[in-house]
N, C-alpha and C positions, 0 to 999 in steps of 0.2 A: 496711319493718317499723315498726310504730307501738308506742311504749312510753308507759305512763302512770306518772308519778313523783309521789310524795306527800310534801309537805314536813314538816319537824319543828318542834319547839318553838322559839319565838322569832320565828316567822313571823306570829304573830297581831298584829292592829292593831285599835284601837277602831272600832266601827261597820262591821266588815267584812261582816256579814251583811245590812246594810240594802239594798243594791242587789239581792241575790238574792231578797228578800221581795217584790219587784215582779213576780216570775214566778209564773204559776199553779202551785199545788200545793206551793210551797215552805213556806208557813205550816203546812200539814198535815204535811209532811215533818219540819219542825223540832219540831212538837208530839210526834211519835213519838220523835225524838231526845232531846227533853227528858225524856220518860217513861222512856226507857232509861237515862239518866244520872242522873236525880234532880236535874237542874239546869235553870234557866230559860235555855235557850240563846238564845232570842230576846232576852231582856233583856241577856244578856252580849254577844251579837253585835251589838247595836244601841246600847245605852245605857251599858254599863259602861266605866269609864275604863281607861287603860293599866295602872295599878297593880292593879286588880281582876283583869284578864285575864292578868296576869303570874303570879298564883297558879297553881301547878302543877295543882291539883285542878280549876281552871276551864279553864286554857289547853289542856290535852291533849284533853278531850272537845270543846271548841270548835273546835280545829283539825281534828279528824277529822270533825266534823259539817260544817264548811265544805267540806272535800274531797268528802264524799259528796253534798252539795247540788250542787256543780259537776259531779260525775260524772253525776248523774241528769239534769242540764240538757243535757249533751252527748250522753249515751247513755240515752235514755228507757227502754229495756228491756234486760234481761240478754242477750237475743239480739243486739241492736245491739252491745253491748259485746264479747261473745265472738266475734262475727263480724268484729270490727274490730281489736281490740288483741291483740298477740302476747305482751307481757311487761309486768310491773309491778314496782316496787320502792318502798320507803318509807324515808325518813331518820328514824331514831329513832322517835318516836311516829307518824310517817307510815306505819310498817309496819302499824299497825292499820287505817288507811285502805286500804292495799294488800291486806290480808287480805280486805276486802270486795270490792275490785276484782277479785281473782283468783277470787272465788266460794267461798273456803274457809269464810268466816264470813259471816253475814248482816250487814246494816248495824246492826241492833239488837244482835247479839252483839258486834260490834266496839266499839260504843259502851258497852255494859255493861262490857266488859273494860277498855277504856281509862279509863273513869271510876274503876274500882277501882284501876288503875295510877296514875292521877293522885293519888288520895287517899293511896295507900300511899307514893308517892314524896314527896309533900308532908310526910307524917308523918316519913319517914326524914330529910328535910332539916331539919325542925324539931327533931328529937331529937338531932342531932349538932352539930358546930361550924358556924359560918357559912361556907357554901360557895357556889360559883358557877362560871361558865364564861366564858371570853373567847376570841375568835377571834384567832389569830396569823396575820397575813397577810404573806406574803413571807419573806425570809430564807433562809439555807442550811438545808435540812432537818436535817442533822446537828447544826448549831449550835442550832437550835430545840429539838430533843429533848434535847440536852445541858443547855440552860438549864432546860427543864421538869423534868428529873430532879434538877437541883441544888436546885430549889425544892420538890421532892416533889409536883409536879403531874403529871397524867396527860394524854396525848393521847387524849381521850375520843372525838373525832370527827376522823378523818383523811380529809379531804374531797378531796384532790387539788388541782391547780391552785394549789399554793402556799398552801393553807389548812389549818391544824390548829386544833382547838378544845381549849384547855387547860382542865382542870377540877381543882378542889381548894379549899383554904381561901381566903377572901377576902383574908386577909393575904398569902398567897403570890401570888395574882393581882395584888394591888396592887404587890408587888415586881416582878413580871413587867412590868407597865405602866411602872413607873419606870425599869427597866433592861431593855428588850426586846432580843432577839437583834439582831445587826447587820443593818441594812436590813429590819427587820420592824416592822410596826405591830400594836398590841394593842387590840382593841375589845371591851369588855364586852358580853355578850349578855343578852337579856331573859328570863332563867330564874332560878329561885329555889333552885338546888341544883347539886351536882356530879354530874350524871347520867352514867350509864354508867361509874361508878367503884365502889370498895368502899363508899363512903358510902351506896349504894343497896341494899346486901345485905339489910337488913331488909324492904325493899319486895318483893324477890324472893320471900321466904318468904310474905308476905301474899298476893301475886297467885297464887302457885303453888297455894294452897288452893282456888282457884276452878276450876282446870283440870279436875278430874274431872267437874264439872257442865257442861262445855262440849262440844258435838259439832261437830267441824270436818270439812268435806268435803275430798277431794282437789282441789287447785286446778284450775280450768278453764283458767286463763291462767297461763303460767309466771311464778313469783315468785322474785325474787332475794333471798337473805338479805343483810341489811346487815352481818352479822358477818364473812363471808368470801366473799361473792358466789357461793356455791353456789346451785343451784336447790332450792327446797323442794318435796319430792316428795309429801308426805302431810299430811293435816290434823293428825295427832298431832305430826308433826315441826314444823309451823307453831306449834302451841300451846306446845311446849317452847321454841322459839326466842323467841317473844314474851315469855316469862318471863325467859329467860337474858340477853337483850339489855339488860335494865334496868340490870345492873351490869357490862356489858362494852362495850368500845369499838365504835363504828360505823366500818366501813371503807368509806366511800363511794368512796374512790379505786379500790378493787377492783371495786365495783359499776360504775363508769364504764368500767373496762377490760373488764368482762364485756359491757356494752352495745356497746362498740366491736367486740368479737370476734363478737358475735351478728349484726351487720349492721344495727343500728338506723338508720333514715333519718329518722324523725320522733318528736318528744317532745312530749307534753302534760303540763305540770306543773299539778296541781290546786290550787285555792285552799287556803290563802291565801299562796302563796309565789312567789318569783321566784329564789330562791337556787339551786335545783337546775338549772333551765334555764340560769341564768347560768354555773354551773360546767360544764355540758355544752357550752356554746358555746366555752369555753376549752379543753376537753379532747377534744371530739369534733368536729373541724372538718368542715364540710359537712353536719352533721346539723341539720335545721330544728327549731325549738322554739317553742311558744307557752305562756305562763304564763296559765292561765285563772283570773284573779283576780276578775273580775266578769262580769256578763252582757254587758258591752261587748266582752269578748274572745271571745264565742261564735262570731261570724262567722269570725274568723281561725282559731279552733280547728277549726271544721267544715271549712274549706277545707283545713287541714293533714290532717285525718282522711281526707278524700276522696282525697287524693293519696298517702297513705302507709299506708293500712290494708291488712289482709289481702286485701281484695277490690278494692282500688284498682289503677289501671293501673301504679303504681310499686311495688307490693308485692314 
């Protein structure tokens, strides 16, 4: 069984769209993406520096666009995709990529909505105290959460495999880095706010206003909610979830448990990430994965698809 995973914010890197632009049709695809978001995604994906694409309003549409470009390169038609992939899930902003993967939203709808999300979250971060996020790697889980609670930090992303992302004020995150939990490392992330926390509640209200104008279909491919690993059954349910997850934690650990219980045998992680496939290798032993970060990865991805798809010999 083949699953497509979609990475979240922090996975962006300068120049990440350059190699994709060498493929036929990608320039035209990115022109449509730019029109949907109101951003020059070609400029941001080829020339903008790390600080520019760290801006939430830029990073989120850019990540979703990169994922959709990789998806189209691997599965040229919707029929190819539906006949091959059994399930999809996205981490944080990656759920907007997954919403297009599953067929509930079009690529343009996902990009329009994620652009609004990025702007709203950037505004919420700018309006409040200085906040951010840091990965806490290792340590005893009970001790990690005890330390976060003592510093008024939130476990905004509970990723499994000994990884929790703490979110809150930069002062509190600095204290966490200075005195981490026993046998744990703290690594600041390339994000500009405390996402999936109460600090993002103003963004929820802003994005929620757009929902009545959006028409979402019932998913063609099963989609896992990153809030609790339940399956999203309807388009309206998906839209509500895409709004509520802005200020609520991501439970990727539960998503990985769901994947294991579902019998996944192969994973494709779309551009621009490697984190989700890396986590899967540690928590889902025996499950093959490919991170599709550039066209150079297409051959390996196609080989995995042939061997693990719905129509493959090992389905």
